[in-house]
N, C-alpha and C positions, 0 to 999 in steps of 0.2 A: 443224659442218664447220670444218676448219682454215682459217686465213686465208692462210697462205703455205706454201711447201714446206719440208721439214725443214732444208735447208742454209741458206736465208734466215733461218729462225727461229733457228737456232743462232748464226749470225753476229750477228744483231740482239741476241740475249740476252747474248752475250759482250761486245759493245760496251757494252751497258747495264751489265753487271757491271763492266767496266773503268772506266766513268764513276763508278760508286758507290765503287769502290776509290779512284779519284783524289780523290773528295770525302771520303775517310776516314770513310765511314759504318760503323756497327757490322756485324760479320761476320754476325750473325744476320739482320739486315735485308737484307744483300747476298744471301745464299744463298737466302732465302725469296722475295725479290722477283724475283731472276733466274730461279728455278725457276717462279714463277707466270707471268712474262712468256713464258718458253719454252713452257709448257703452253698458254697462251691463244693463242699464235701458231700452234702446230703440231698441236694436238689439238682434237677436237670437245668439246663440253660434257660429254658422258657420259664420255669418256675422262679429262677433267680431274677430274671427281668421283671416278672410280674410283681414280685415282692418289692423291688426297688421302685417300680411305677406307683404301686398302691401306697407305699410309704411316702413318696415324694409329693403325691397329689392329695393326700389325706388332709382334711381341714384341721384335724387334731395335731398332726405333725407341724403344719404351717403355723398354727396358733402357738404351739410350744416354742418352736424355733424363733419366731418373731418376738415373743415375749421374753425369751432368754436373752436375745440380742439387745432388746430395748432396756431391760433391767441392768445388764452389765454396762451398757453405754451410759445410762444414767449414773450408775455407781462410779464409774471412772471419771465422768465429767464432774461429779461432785468433788472429787479430789483435785482435778486439774484446775478448777475455778476457785478452789480453796474455800468454798462455801461450807464444807463440812467442818472446817476449823472455826468458822464463825459460829456455827451451830453449837459445837462443843464448848467454846469459850463463853458464849452467852449463858449456856446452861450452868456451867460451873460457877458463874458469878451470881446467878439467881438463886441457886440452891445452896443454902448455908448450913448444910448438914452432910458431913463426909460419908456417913453410912449410906444415906440415900443417894448421894452423888455417885459413889462407886458402884451402886446397883444400877443406876440409870445410864451413866455414860457409856459403858461397854454395850448395853442394849441398843442405845440410840445409834452408835457408830455401827452396831451390828445390822442396822437397817440396810447398810451397804454390803451386799453379799459378795465380798471379794476374798480370794484365798489368802489365808494368813492375816485376815483383817484384825484379829485381836491385837496385833502389834501396833495398830493405829491408836488404840485406846490405852495401851500399856503405860506410856509416859504420864498421861492424865491420872490414871488409876494409881500409879506409883506416888505421885505427889500427894494425893488424898489419903492413901493408906499409910503413908509416913506419919500423918497427923493422928492416925488411929493406933499406931504402934504395932502394926501387923508384921508377922515374920515373912520372909521371902516366899515360903511355900504357900502361905495364905494369900499373899498378894497374887501369886500365880493362879491359884484356884479361883479367887474372886473375879479376876479379869477374864479368865477363860469361861467360867460358868455363867456369869451374868451376860456376857456377850451372846450366848446361845439360848437365852430364855425367850426371846421374842419370836423366833422363826416358826414354831408350831402353830401360831395364830396370826402370822403375818400374811395378809391376803395376796401379796405379790411375791411371796417367797417362791423361788424357782422349784424347790423341792415339793412344796405344797401343790403347785400347779401341775408338776409332773405326776405326782401321786394321784391327783384327782382325774387327770386325763387318762392315765394308764389303767386305772381301776374303774373308770366310768362313774365315779362319785362326784358330788358337788364340793367345792371348796368350803362353802359355809357349813356343810354337815361335818367335815373334818375339823374345822375350827371349833365348832360347838363341843365336840367330844374331847378336844385337846386343851380346852381352857383349864380343866382341873389339873392336868399335868403341868401346865405353865405355872399355875398358882403353887403347885408342889415344888417346882424348881426354884421359884423365888423364896419360898419359906425355907427350903433346904439350904439354899445359898446363904440366907441370913443366919440361920441357926448354926451352920457348920463353919461359915467363913467370917461372920461379922459380929455375932452376939457377944463373944468374949474379948472384944478389942479393949485395950487398956487405957486409951486416951480418947478425948473428945476433940472435936475441931475447935481451934482457936478462932475468935472473932476476926472478921475481915479488918485489915488495917486501913483500908481506904473506902471512902464512901462511893457507892455506885448508883447510877440512875436506873432504878429497876424498870421503869416504864420503857426507857430506851433499850435496855437489854432484852426485855420481853418482846419488844417490837422486832429487834434483831433476830431473836430466836424464832419467832413466827415466820419472818421472811425467809430465813434459812431453811425452815421446815416445809415451806409451801410446795416445793417440787415433789416431796414425798406425799404430801396430802393430795396434790393434784393427780398423783398416780393411784393412791389407795381409794379415795372417795368415789371416783367414777365406777370402780369395780364393785365396792361394797354397797353404795347407795343407789346407783343408777344401773348396775348390772352390765356395764360396758365390758367388752371382751378384754381379757388380760393381754392380748396381743397389741391392743391399741393404747391402753392406759399408760405404759411407760413413756410413750412419745409425748403425751400430755405433760408429764413431769419434765421431760427434756426441754420442751418448749418453754415451760415456766422457769426452769433453771437458766435457760438462755436469756430470758428477759431480766431476771433478777441479777445475774452476774455481769450483764452487759459485755459478754465475751465477743471477741472477734472470730472470724471464720476459721482462722488457724487453730485457735484453742478448741473450737468445736470439733474440728477434724482430727485433732491429735489422738484422742482415744482409739480411733480406727486403726492406728498403727500398732496397738498393743495386742499381743497374741492372746491374752486372757479373754478378751471379748469373743474372738473367733473360736477359741478352744471350747468355751462354754456353749456357744451356739452349735458347734459341731457335735458336742456331746449330747445336746438336746435331740438332734436328728438321730444320732447313734442309738439313743435310748429306744426310740420307736422302731428303728430298723432292726435292732436286736430282738425286740419283742415280736415283730412280725415274722422275722426269719425263724425264731424259735417256735412260733405257732405253726408255720408251714412245715417245719421238720417234725413237729409232734413231741416237743420236749416235755410238755406237761403230761402227755400220756405215758411216756417212758418213765418219768419220775413218779407219776401217779400209781403205776403198777407196783413200784417199789414201796410206796407208802401203804398201799392196800395190803401187801403181803406182810409188812412189818408192823402194821397196826399203830402207826404214829399219829397222834392226834393233831388235827390241823392247827389248833391253838399253839402247840409246841413249835410247829413249823413257822407260824407267823412270828413267833417270839425269837426263834433262834436263827433262821436263815437270813433275814434282812440284817440283823445285827452282825452276824459273822461276815457277810459279804461287804458291809460297810467298813468293817475293821480292816479287812484284807485289801480292799480297793482304796481306802482312805477317802471315800466319797459316799455320802448318803444317796446321791443321784444314781451312782453305779449300783449300790446295794438295792435300791428300789427297782431300777430297770431290770436287773437280772432276777430279782426275787419274783416280780410279777410274771416274768417269762416262765419261771419254773412252776409257780403256784397257780397259774391261770386256769388250768384244767382240773385243779384239785379244790380250790377255794372259790366259793361263790361270793365275789367281792361285793360288799355293802359297806356303809359307813363304819360299822364296828370293826370289820376285818381290815379294811383299808387304813383306818386310823391306827390300829395296833401294828400293822406292817410299817407305817410311817414312823411311829414312835420307836419301835424296835431298831429300825435302821438309823434313825436320828441319834438316839442315845448311844448306840454302838459307835457311831462316828465321833460323837463328842469326846468320848474317852479313849479313842483309838490312838495308839502310838504312831499311826500313819497320818494322823490329823495335823495339818500344817499349823493351825492356830495353837494347838497344844504344844507342839515342839518349839515354835518360835517364842511363845510366852514363857515357857520353862527356861529357855535359853536367855531371854531378856532379864528375867528375875534371878537367874543363876540358881534354879531350883531343880533338884533331882526328880526324875519321874516317880521314884518310889515314894517320896514325901508327898508328891501331888496326888497320887492314887489313894493315899490315906484319907483324903477328903472326897475324892471323886467317887470312890466305891460306895460309901454310904449314901451319897447323893443319888447315885444311879439306882440303888436299891429302893429308895423312897419313891422315885419317879416311875420305875417299872411297876412297883406295887400299885400305885395310883392308876397307871394305864391298864393294868389287868383288872382292877375293880371296875373301871369304866367299861371295859370290854364286856364283862359279864352282867353288869347291872343296867347299862343304858342301851 
């Protein structure tokens, strides 16, 4: 028998969730603990067990959890084997244009979805932006912004996979609708961050073997290609693809067993995997409790347009959680009974959550990059806010016209 009525249970669990966020606990712990509390308060024991069984045996859950584990394992292994260094070094030697290089490098390293990953590209971006004469605040903006341009169209992005599975839409339909936003992000980044640079890159002082560097770049990029191509071209499930990349990286790096196993000791891999499970558990518990009906009655009486909900709720939740995955998971739970998810609404929910996260003061990449370049957040937001306005405008136009 349930302890309290659904509304009280929802309010209590969300307060608990907010408290854990305030304490900066791991997202996996937050989602699973909040889901468990909500279930125990609002459902009887048999219903709680049913939700856990359904969540744990669902193919969608298994697919997301396996894909999340594989992608994080590949990302961590890329760092452990130092193949990512080879990739970035070869790219910097091939591209003899600083503006182009500082646009590409953060995005390429952004292919590895690790927390605070912008710090990995910061030293490389710093070296090139010095040649362009950029200020510390523009260096911060360029590194942060261009790192995050790739994810809305990256087929093996955990957030993209999560959004597609939770809303029942295809990854390809989301990518199609988000291409204009990515183009807008790149243009905004150039106009706001790079267009007014005062210097140009000086010529390289040493000769390089471009063919050798290109070969080095292709080899270093092969594990990522081995992960993406099977998904995009052959339709292989996203839960399998990352392990093809891992196998390719193992062959390229010629790593020993100890190196391969080392990433398994890092909490980041298990934390993300746990969060993937928590996202589905929270959604299923919320459905069983009837959170969408409770919220839906409020929306009906207050006449709030669903477009506004899709724009505001995911962004707000991503900001306070410091995670777009958390924003997406909770938003879908709230809006499932109100919004009939299709590619247009799922894409707007994704973009709202993602852009809210990019500019959030809880965003680890933002905080670490600002700290690295000694830039105040006030100066950084001077560039971020107009960039966000441009991208949100494009997303809204796409939502209504496509």
